[in-house]
N, C-alpha and C positions, 0 to 999 in steps of 0.2 A: 607683862608683870613680871615674866621671867627673867627680862634683864635687869629689872629692879630688885628681884630677890638675890641675884648674883651679886650685884653692886653692893646689897646689906651683908651679904655673905663676907666680900671683901673687906667691908667697913669692919667687921666684927673682929676678922681675922689680923687687923692692924692692931688689935689690943692686948698687946703683951707685957706681962709684968716685966718692970725695968726699962723699956722700951717706950717712952710715950707718944703718943700720936699728937702730931703736930698739925692743927688745922688752921688753914688760910681763909679769911673771910672774903668771898665774891659779893658783887651787888648787882651784877647783871652778865649778861653771857660773855662780853669782852673780858671782863676784870676775871671770869672763870677759866676762860680760855689761856689766859696769860699765866695762872696760877698753875693749870695743867703743864702747860709747856714749860713751866719753870721744874717741874719735877715732882710736885704735890702726889700724893697717893689718895688724898679724900679733899673735899671742899665744903666749908661752912659757909652759911649765910647768915650773918648776925643781923638783928634786928634793926640797929642804928643805922649800920651802912645801907640797907636796903630802903629804910624808911627816908634816909637822907637824899639818897639816890633820886628819890621822886618827890623831892621837897617837902616831907613830912617830917613831924617829931617824932621820938621815939615813944613806945609804950600804947602800942597798938592802934596808932592814929592813923597808919596807912591802911586802906580798906583791904580786908581779907582778900577778895576776889583779885585786886592788884598783886598783892604779895604771892598768891597761887599761879597767877600767871607770870609773874617773873620768875618763879621758882621751876615753873615747866620749862619754861625758855632757857634757864640756866642748865635744869638737866638734860635737855636736846642738844645743847652746844658742846657736852663733855663727855668722856668715857671714865669719868670717876663718880664714886660715890658721893652724894651731895646732901647734907643735912640742911635742916631748916629749922632756924630761932622761931618758935610759935608765941615766944614772950608767955603769958597767963593762958595762952589755948582760947583767945578772944572770948572768953566767957567764964563765967562762975560756977554754971551748974555743970555737972560730970557730962551729961549729955551732950551740951553744945561743947563742951572742950572733946568729947569724943568725936562729934563731928568734924570738928577742925582737923583732929590728927587724920581722919580718915580721907579729907579733901587734901591735906597735903601729902598724904600717900598716892591718893589717885594722880597728884600732879608730878610725882615721880620723886620725891624726897623720900630719905630711908632714915 
């Protein structure tokens, strides 16, 4: 968790007025490594590229467990902050969305 907190702090520090954060989307560990090697300071995981990489349509069609496993593998492959596009949180009830966010944080997303 300490490493994740440091990554979150790093991500927060990138948000400087007048200097926008540019995020490139990774969909698997290989694409994340390429983005890191190219000099990015943080990585995003968009819902569409992740879903498409596994043969699913966008719109929470990829099973949450698969998306969480994927983010865990991506986070483990790089030394950068990694965000996760949770779309609508895989639920409409606040409790379900909160659970989804908690699971994403446990998987290493910031």
